[in-house]
C-alpha positions as CSV (number, residue, x, y, z in Angstrom):
1,X,1.6,16.3,9.8
2,X,2.2,13.7,7.1
3,X,0.0,13.8,4.1
4,X,-1.4,10.2,4.6
5,X,-3.3,9.4,1.5
6,X,-3.7,5.6,1.7
7,X,-3.4,2.8,4.1
8,X,-2.7,-0.7,2.6
9,X,-3.8,-3.6,4.7
10,X,-2.7,-7.2,4.6
11,X,-5.6,-9.4,5.3
12,X,-4.7,-12.8,6.8
13,X,-3.4,-12.3,10.3
14,X,-3.8,-8.4,10.0
15,X,-7.4,-7.7,9.5
16,X,-8.8,-11.2,10.2
17,X,-7.7,-14.0,12.3
18,X,-7.6,-16.4,9.3
19,X,-4.1,-17.8,9.5
20,X,-5.4,-20.5,11.8
21,X,-8.0,-21.4,9.1
22,X,-5.4,-21.6,6.4
23,X,-3.2,-23.8,8.7
24,X,-6.2,-26.1,9.4
25,X,-6.8,-26.9,5.8
26,X,-3.2,-26.8,4.6
27,X,-2.3,-29.4,7.3
28,X,-5.4,-31.5,6.6
29,X,-4.8,-31.6,2.8
30,X,-1.1,-32.4,3.3
31,X,-1.9,-35.2,5.7
32,X,-4.3,-36.7,3.3
33,X,-1.1,-36.9,0.9
34,X,1.2,-38.3,3.6
35,X,3.1,-35.1,4.3
36,X,3.3,-33.4,7.8
37,X,4.0,-29.7,7.9
38,X,6.2,-28.6,10.8
39,X,6.0,-25.2,12.3
40,X,9.1,-23.8,10.5
41,X,7.6,-24.7,7.2
42,X,4.3,-23.2,8.1
43,X,6.0,-19.9,9.0
44,X,7.6,-19.7,5.6
45,X,4.0,-19.9,4.2
46,X,2.6,-17.0,6.1
47,X,1.6,-14.3,3.7
48,X,3.2,-16.2,0.8
49,X,1.9,-16.1,-2.7
50,X,0.2,-18.8,-4.6
51,X,3.3,-19.5,-6.7
52,X,5.4,-19.8,-3.6
53,X,3.0,-22.2,-2.0
54,X,2.7,-24.3,-5.1
55,X,6.5,-24.6,-5.4
56,X,6.9,-25.4,-1.8
57,X,4.3,-28.3,-2.0
58,X,6.4,-29.7,-4.8
59,X,9.6,-29.5,-2.7
60,X,7.9,-31.2,0.2
61,X,6.7,-34.1,-2.0
62,X,3.1,-33.1,-1.3
63,X,2.4,-33.1,-5.0
64,X,4.4,-34.4,-8.1
65,X,4.6,-31.3,-10.2
66,X,3.8,-27.5,-10.2
67,X,0.4,-28.1,-11.8
68,X,-0.4,-30.2,-8.9
69,X,0.8,-27.5,-6.5
70,X,-1.6,-25.0,-8.1
71,X,-4.4,-27.5,-7.8
72,X,-3.5,-28.2,-4.2
73,X,-3.6,-24.4,-3.4
74,X,-6.9,-24.1,-5.2
75,X,-8.4,-26.8,-3.0
76,X,-7.2,-25.2,0.2
77,X,-8.2,-21.7,-0.9
78,X,-11.8,-22.9,-1.6
79,X,-12.2,-24.3,1.9
80,X,-10.7,-21.2,3.4
81,X,-13.1,-19.0,1.4
82,X,-16.1,-20.9,2.5
83,X,-15.2,-20.7,6.2
84,X,-14.5,-17.0,6.0
85,X,-17.7,-16.2,4.1
86,X,-19.7,-17.7,6.8
87,X,-18.5,-15.0,9.3
88,X,-15.2,-13.1,8.8
89,X,-13.1,-13.5,11.9
90,X,-12.1,-9.8,12.2
91,X,-9.3,-9.1,14.6
92,X,-10.4,-6.8,17.6
93,X,-10.2,-3.2,16.5
94,X,-9.7,-3.9,12.8
95,X,-13.2,-2.8,11.6
96,X,-13.1,0.3,13.8
97,X,-9.7,1.3,12.4
98,X,-10.7,0.8,8.8
99,X,-13.9,2.9,9.3
100,X,-12.1,5.7,11.0
101,X,-9.5,6.0,8.2
102,X,-12.3,5.9,5.6
103,X,-14.2,8.7,7.5
104,X,-11.0,10.8,7.5
105,X,-10.8,10.5,3.6
106,X,-8.0,8.0,3.5
107,X,-8.0,5.5,0.8
108,X,-8.2,1.9,1.9
109,X,-6.8,-1.1,0.1
110,X,-6.6,-4.8,1.0
111,X,-3.4,-6.2,-0.5
112,X,-3.3,-10.0,0.1
113,X,-1.7,-13.1,-1.3
114,X,-5.1,-14.9,-1.0
115,X,-7.3,-15.3,-4.0
116,X,-10.0,-12.7,-4.6
117,X,-12.7,-15.2,-3.6
118,X,-11.2,-15.3,-0.1
119,X,-10.7,-11.6,0.1
120,X,-14.2,-10.3,-1.2
121,X,-16.3,-11.5,1.8
122,X,-14.0,-9.6,4.1
123,X,-14.0,-6.4,1.9
124,X,-17.8,-6.7,1.6
125,X,-18.3,-7.0,5.4
126,X,-16.2,-3.9,5.9
127,X,-18.1,-2.0,3.2
128,X,-15.6,0.8,2.8
129,X,-12.7,-0.8,1.0
130,X,-11.6,1.2,-2.1
131,X,-9.4,-1.5,-3.7
132,X,-8.6,-5.1,-3.5
133,X,-5.3,-6.5,-4.8
134,X,-5.3,-10.3,-4.7
135,X,-2.6,-12.9,-5.2
136,X,-4.0,-13.2,-8.8
137,X,-3.3,-9.6,-9.8
138,X,0.4,-9.3,-10.1
139,X,2.9,-11.7,-11.7
140,X,5.1,-11.7,-8.5
141,X,3.5,-11.8,-5.2
142,X,4.8,-11.2,-1.6
143,X,7.7,-11.1,-0.6
144,X,8.2,-9.2,-3.8
145,X,6.9,-5.6,-3.7
146,X,4.8,-5.9,-6.8
147,X,1.3,-6.1,-5.1
148,X,1.9,-3.0,-3.0
149,X,3.3,-1.1,-5.9
150,X,0.3,-2.1,-8.0
151,X,-2.0,-0.8,-5.2
152,X,-0.2,2.5,-5.2
153,X,-0.3,2.9,-8.9
154,X,-4.0,2.2,-9.0
155,X,-4.6,4.8,-6.3
156,X,-2.2,7.3,-7.9
157,X,-0.5,7.7,-4.5
158,X,3.2,8.0,-3.9
159,X,5.3,5.7,-1.6
160,X,5.9,8.7,0.8
161,X,2.1,9.1,1.2
162,X,1.2,5.6,2.2
163,X,1.6,3.1,5.1
164,X,1.2,-0.7,5.0
165,X,0.0,-2.8,7.9
166,X,1.2,-6.3,7.8
167,X,1.8,-9.3,10.2
168,X,4.1,-11.7,8.2
169,X,7.8,-11.6,7.2
170,X,6.8,-12.0,3.6
171,X,4.4,-9.1,3.7
172,X,6.8,-6.7,5.6
173,X,9.5,-7.7,3.0
174,X,7.1,-6.7,0.2
175,X,6.3,-3.3,1.8
176,X,9.8,-2.3,2.5
177,X,11.1,-3.6,-0.8
178,X,8.7,-1.1,-2.3
179,X,10.0,1.7,-0.1
180,X,6.8,2.0,1.8
181,X,6.6,2.6,5.6
182,X,5.4,-0.5,7.4
183,X,3.6,-1.2,10.7
184,X,4.1,-4.8,11.6
185,X,1.3,-6.4,13.7
186,X,3.5,-8.8,15.7
187,X,5.4,-9.5,18.9
188,X,8.6,-10.2,16.9
189,X,10.2,-7.7,14.5
190,X,10.7,-9.1,11.0
191,X,14.0,-7.3,10.1
192,X,16.0,-6.0,13.1
193,X,18.0,-3.4,11.2
194,X,15.3,-1.9,8.9
195,X,14.4,1.7,10.2
196,X,11.0,1.7,8.3
197,X,9.3,-0.8,10.4
198,X,7.2,-0.1,13.6
199,X,6.2,-3.1,15.6
200,X,3.0,-3.2,17.6
201,X,1.5,-6.2,19.4
202,X,-2.1,-5.9,17.9
203,X,-4.1,-4.0,15.4
204,X,-6.2,-2.6,18.3
205,X,-3.1,-0.6,19.2
206,X,-3.1,1.3,15.9
207,X,-5.1,4.4,15.1
208,X,-4.8,7.3,12.6
209,X,-2.5,9.5,14.8
210,X,0.0,6.6,15.2
211,X,-0.1,5.9,11.5
212,X,0.6,9.6,10.6
213,X,3.3,10.0,13.3
214,X,5.1,6.9,12.0
215,X,4.9,8.2,8.4
216,X,6.2,11.6,9.5
217,X,9.1,9.8,11.3
218,X,10.0,7.7,8.2
219,X,9.8,10.7,5.9
220,X,12.1,12.8,8.2
221,X,14.6,9.9,8.2
222,X,14.3,9.5,4.5
223,X,13.5,5.7,4.8
224,X,10.5,5.9,2.4
225,X,10.0,6.8,-1.2
């Protein structure tokens, strides 16, 4: 059996059903500035970093410059944090999975493009999270691998002993760019030819034996590390 030492969870859309909250406030704040966000643009933003979002707002004409883009992101993030803090909207099965892994002695991290103020209410509600890596903690965010590499470094865990759970294309790209086995919570595969991605329809379908079996498979095929 694989020596599974850590599971690195994305947050928005993976642990909590918060993408709809982000979308609500992003669309609202853009509309106030006379910009409508289409679905294709919204998909680009799923799991994206603060820098990516700020730059995109400049491209769309939502704001005049990058400083305005960062201010825009902060406004949206504050609204999202307030909504989530009221009652984190956990995905069915998410809390049970996190607690089962913790009880098995496996390290738990939340690695998210969201600001720490958005993540902490979720981590506090779970009560067993060992590490939080936020969008403010690495120079480059998702889709670059830096956030996941930082989590592994802080844990002292190798790529071949960890698995990432993600929902977005940006997040899966970050995991695989770092050479880490990924389980994508989605009905559509992010990268059709990447052998290190297992797709499942919901986090409720994931348990420790599945994660360990997938890590074993990836190690045998030398697609991690």
